[in-house]
C-alpha positions in Angstrom: 0.2 0.1 -0.2 1.7 3.2 -0.8 1.9 6.4 1.6 -0.7 8.2 0.7 -3.1 6.0 1.1 -1.7 4.5 4.1 -2.3 8.6 5.4 -5.9 8.6 4.2 -7.1 5.4 6.4 -5.2 6.5 9.5 -6.8 9.8 9.1 -10.1 8.6 8.4 -10.1 6.3 11.4 -8.9 9.4 13.3 -11.6 11.8 12.0 -14.1 8.9 12.7 -12.3 8.5 16.7 -12.7 12.6 17.0 -16.3 12.7 15.9 -17.3 9.8 17.9 -15.7 11.0 20.9 -17.5 14.3 20.4 -20.8 12.6 20.4 -19.8 10.8 23.7 -18.8 13.8 25.8 -22.6 15.4 24.4 -23.8 12.7 25.9 -22.4 13.2 29.4 -24.1 16.5 29.5 -28.4 16.8 30.8 -30.5 18.5 29.0 -29.5 21.8 30.8 -26.3 21.3 29.0 -24.7 20.8 32.9 -22.4 18.1 33.3 -24.3 15.0 35.0 -21.7 13.8 37.1 -20.5 10.9 35.1 -16.6 10.5 34.3 -14.6 13.6 32.2 -13.4 14.3 35.7 -10.4 11.7 35.9 -7.1 13.4 37.3 -4.0 12.3 34.5 -0.4 13.3 34.7 1.6 14.9 31.8 5.7 15.1 31.3 6.5 18.7 31.1 9.9 19.9 29.5 12.3 21.2 32.3 9.1 21.3 34.4 8.7 17.4 35.6 5.7 15.4 35.7 2.3 17.7 36.3 -0.9 16.5 37.6 -4.4 17.8 36.4 -7.4 17.2 38.1 -9.5 17.9 35.0 -9.0 19.1 31.3 -7.9 22.7 31.7 -11.1 25.1 31.0 -9.3 28.1 31.7 -5.9 28.7 30.2 -3.4 31.8 30.3 -1.6 32.1 27.0 1.1 34.6 25.8 2.7 34.1 22.6 0.3 33.0 19.9 1.3 29.6 18.8 -0.3 28.2 21.9 -3.5 29.9 21.3 -3.5 28.3 17.3 -2.5 24.8 19.3 -5.6 25.3 21.8 -8.1 26.4 18.7 -6.7 23.2 16.7 -7.5 20.9 19.6 -10.9 22.1 19.9 -10.4 24.1 22.9 -10.0 27.8 21.7 -12.5 29.0 24.5 -10.0 28.2 27.1 -7.7 30.9 25.9 -8.0 33.7 28.4 -5.1 36.1 27.6 -3.0 36.5 24.2 0.3 38.5 23.5 0.2 41.1 21.0 -3.4 40.7 21.0 -4.8 42.2 17.9 -1.7 41.3 15.3 -2.1 37.6 16.7 -5.7 37.4 16.5 -6.3 39.2 13.1 -3.6 37.2 11.4 -5.1 33.6 13.1 -8.3 34.9 11.8 -6.7 35.4 8.1 -6.0 31.8 8.1 -9.0 30.6 10.0 -11.4 32.4 7.2 -10.7 29.4 5.0 -11.4 26.6 7.4 -15.3 26.1 7.8 -16.0 26.2 10.9 -13.2 27.2 12.6 -12.8 30.6 14.4 -11.1 32.3 17.7 -12.6 34.6 19.9 -9.6 36.6 20.6 -11.3 40.6 20.8 -11.3 41.5 24.4 -8.5 39.3 25.2 -5.6 41.1 27.4 -1.7 41.4 26.4 -0.1 39.7 29.8 3.0 41.1 28.8 2.5 44.6 28.0 3.5 45.8 31.3 5.2 43.4 32.5 4.0 40.2 34.1 3.6 40.3 37.9 2.7 37.2 40.0 -0.7 39.1 41.0 -1.6 39.4 37.8 -1.5 35.7 37.2 -3.5 35.0 40.4 -6.1 37.4 39.0 -6.2 35.4 36.0 -7.2 32.1 37.8 -6.1 29.8 35.6 -6.0 25.7 35.0 -2.4 26.1 33.0 0.2 28.3 31.9 1.3 28.3 28.5 4.6 30.4 28.9 8.0 29.0 29.5 9.3 29.5 33.3 12.6 30.1 31.9 11.3 33.1 29.9 9.6 34.7 32.7 12.9 34.0 35.2 15.2 35.7 32.1 12.4 38.5 31.0 10.4 39.3 33.8 11.3 41.2 36.8 10.3 39.9 40.5 10.3 36.2 39.5 12.3 33.4 41.2 12.2 29.8 41.2 10.3 29.5 44.3 7.4 31.9 42.9 7.1 30.2 39.6 6.7 26.9 41.6 4.1 28.6 44.1 2.0 29.7 41.1 2.2 25.9 39.8 1.3 24.4 42.8 -1.8 26.9 43.6 -3.2 27.8 40.6 -1.7 25.3 37.5 1.5 24.0 35.8 3.8 26.2 33.6 4.3 24.6 30.1 6.1 26.2 27.4 9.5 25.7 25.3 10.4 29.5 24.2 14.1 28.6 23.6 13.4 26.0 21.1 12.3 28.9 19.0 16.3 29.2 17.9 17.8 26.9 20.2 18.9 29.9 22.8 20.2 29.3 26.2 17.6 28.8 29.0 17.7 30.4 32.3 20.5 28.7 34.6 17.9 27.2 37.0 16.5 24.8 33.9 19.7 24.3 31.8 20.5 21.0 33.2 17.1 19.6 32.5 16.1 21.6 29.2 14.7 20.2 25.9 14.5 21.8 22.9 11.4 20.6 20.8 10.1 21.3 17.5 6.8 23.1 17.1 4.9 19.5 16.6 6.3 18.3 19.6 5.3 20.9 21.6 1.9 20.6 19.6 1.8 17.0 21.2 2.6 17.8 24.7 -0.3 20.7 24.6 -2.7 18.0 23.3 -1.6 15.7 25.9 -2.6 18.6 28.3 -5.8 18.6 26.4 -6.5 15.1 26.5 -6.8 15.6 22.8 -4.3 13.1 21.2 -6.5 11.9 18.4 -6.6 15.3 16.8 -3.0 15.9 17.4 -2.3 13.0 15.8 -4.9 13.3 12.7 -3.6 16.9 12.5 0.0 15.8 12.5 -0.8 13.0 9.7 -1.9 16.0 7.4 1.4 17.6 8.0 3.5 14.9 7.8 2.1 14.1 4.1 2.4 17.8 3.1 6.0 18.0 3.9 6.9 14.9 2.6 5.5 15.9 -0.8 6.9 19.3 -0.7 10.0 17.6 0.0 10.2 15.3 -2.6 9.1 17.8 -5.2 11.8 20.6 -4.3 14.3 21.7 -7.2 18.1 20.6 -7.1 19.8 22.6 -4.6 22.0 24.1 -7.5 18.3 25.5 -9.0 17.1 26.8 -5.4 17.1 30.7 -4.7 19.2 32.6 -2.3 16.6 34.2 0.1 16.9 36.8 2.8 14.3 36.4 5.8 14.2 39.8 7.4 11.9 42.7 8.6 12.8 46.1 7.4 13.3 48.8 10.5 14.1 52.5 10.3 17.5 52.3 8.0 18.2 48.6 9.4 17.0 45.0 8.7 16.0 42.5 11.5 17.3 39.5 10.5 16.4 35.5 11.0 18.1 32.7 9.4 16.4 30.1 7.0 17.3 26.5 7.9 18.9 26.8 11.4 17.2 24.5 14.1 14.2 26.0 16.0 10.5 26.6 15.1 10.9 29.9 14.4 11.9 28.4 11.1 9.1 25.7 10.8 7.9 27.0 7.5 11.4 27.9 5.8 13.8 25.3 6.7 11.8 21.9 4.8 12.0 24.0 2.0 16.1 23.8 1.9 16.4 27.0 0.0 20.0 29.0 0.2 20.0 31.3 3.4 21.9 34.8 1.6 22.7 35.4 5.2 23.8 32.3 6.3 27.7 33.9 7.0 26.1 36.5 9.4 26.4 35.7 13.0 24.6 37.5 16.3 24.4 37.1 19.5 20.8 37.2 20.2 17.6 35.3 18.6 18.0 37.7 15.6 20.4 39.9 14.2 20.5 43.8 12.9 22.1 44.4 9.4 22.4 47.5 7.1 21.9 48.0 3.5 25.7 47.3 2.7 25.3 44.1 3.8 21.9 43.4 2.4 23.5 44.5 -1.0 26.4 42.4 -0.8 24.3 39.5 0.0 21.9 40.6 -2.7 19.2 37.8 -2.4 17.2 36.4 -5.2 14.1 36.7 -2.6 13.3 38.6 0.3 10.7 37.2 2.7 9.3 39.8 5.0 8.6 38.4 8.3 5.4 39.7 9.8 4.5 40.7 6.1 1.1 39.0 6.6 0.4 41.0 10.0 -1.5 44.2 10.2 1.4 46.3 11.4 3.5 45.5 7.9 1.3 46.2 4.7 3.3 44.5 1.8 2.7 47.4 -0.4 4.6 49.6 2.0 7.6 47.7 2.3 8.1 47.2 -1.3 7.7 51.5 -1.5 10.3 51.7 1.4 12.8 49.6 -0.6 12.6 50.7 -4.0 12.4 54.4 -2.5 15.7 53.9 -0.7 18.9 54.3 -2.9 20.7 51.2 -1.9 17.3 49.2 -1.7 16.5 49.7 -5.1 19.5 48.2 -6.1 18.5 45.0 -4.4 17.7 42.0 -7.2 14.4 41.2 -5.0 13.2 44.7 -5.4 13.7 44.7 -9.2 12.5 41.4 -9.9 9.1 42.0 -7.6 10.3 39.4 -5.4 9.8 41.1 -1.9 7.1 38.6 -0.2 4.9 38.9 2.8 5.8 36.2 4.6 4.4 34.7 8.2 4.7 34.7 11.9 7.7 33.1 14.0 5.1 32.5 16.4 3.2 30.1 14.5 1.1 26.7 15.7 -0.2 24.1 13.7 -2.7 25.3 11.6 -0.4 28.3 11.2 2.2 25.9 10.1 0.2 24.2 7.5 -0.8 27.6 5.6 2.7 29.4 6.3 4.7 26.2 4.8 2.1 26.2 1.6 2.6 29.8 1.3 6.7 29.8 1.7 6.7 26.8 -0.8 4.5 28.8 -3.6 6.6 32.0 -2.9 10.0 30.6 -3.4 9.2 27.4 -6.2 6.2 29.0 -8.1 6.9 26.7 -11.2 6.3 23.7 -9.2 3.9 24.4 -6.0 1.9 27.3 -8.3 2.0 30.7 -8.0 1.9 32.6 -5.0 -1.3 35.1 -5.5 0.1 37.7 -2.9 -1.4 39.0 0.0 -3.6 41.7 0.6 -3.0 43.5 3.8 -6.0 42.6 6.4 -7.4 40.3 4.0 -8.0 36.5 4.5 -5.4 34.3 3.2 -5.8 34.3 -0.5 -8.1 31.2 -2.5 -5.9 28.9 -3.9 -7.3 26.9 -6.5 -7.9 23.3 -5.3 -5.6 21.8 -7.3 -2.6 23.9 -6.1 -3.3 23.7 -2.9 -0.6 21.8 -0.5 -3.2 20.6 1.8 -7.2 19.9 2.1 -8.6 22.8 4.1 -12.1 20.6 4.3 -10.1 17.8 6.3 -8.3 20.0 8.5 -11.7 21.9 9.1 -13.1 18.7 10.1 -10.1 17.7 12.2 -10.8 20.7 14.3 -14.1 20.7 14.9 -14.8 17.1 15.5 -17.4 16.7 12.4 -17.5 14.5 9.4 
């Protein structure tokens, strides 16, 4: 049996399990919608990266969320309504909406959520949220938020709910000393698997992971020879400077570029932090075939404005990518599984249009563009069915 048929059989079985599970859960509710007291409250334990074993009395109903990959994961698992906060709320929420618009029945009510990191994260703030789980890496908290110690982090975990996050897996940066011995770098889909365990949604995770695995396998099998691949710079345009990121290095920040194997025009550039800053002279020396403008799909960076700024700059106008109209709107580095599926498809088309079909272009604040069915790299209906639990 070929791989595609194996994937199809596996996903059909998983979809049936998900739908049956949804019906079984509905059967646990009385006519007034209240739980009638049957099972659904059994305690369970989840192993969390550098945080040890965490016990949950029940599936979390209130989740403290910062970076949007965890909100996207919650939505993908059918628990978007558990999300009680969101970093960079409007930018993240509207970008997620852009993708969800192409998945029937999938949405996320982000309006009204607060950005918990806007004015710094305090212990009292977390107690006010009173959540069952905290999707934020405690290592990030120790390194970036004032007033926190290991003991206060442990106290929140014991009195409210566990912490889970893998911030340093983004670019394999160094964690706080307190967690260095136990820290394991995880891929985006490994992080998603843990979140699925927390929400007790193993079947949904496996079904979505199967979609991703088939899509990635298909893309990698169709990539042109290395000599025929473009040079690419992944940057965000600032005021006279480019904030630069690599394409092919380890970490989930590169989850939509690394599988595509393009040549990183900035591979020789090194920087001490999670991203670097380079000037126009350095960009001209690299002179990439394609510029992927990170965050370009968000409302904060209208891609037409970015192109105009580059074309109006004496040095920017000399870039081959500018002259050849290959400055394109790229995605968010904080991406969950649904976002990753769309962003991987989008980037494949932007880098290899001859093989994967032309990228129609992105219009600021508009939904993800319509892609002809025969040029879609994953099945929207199938993904929507997994997320919503329908058939």
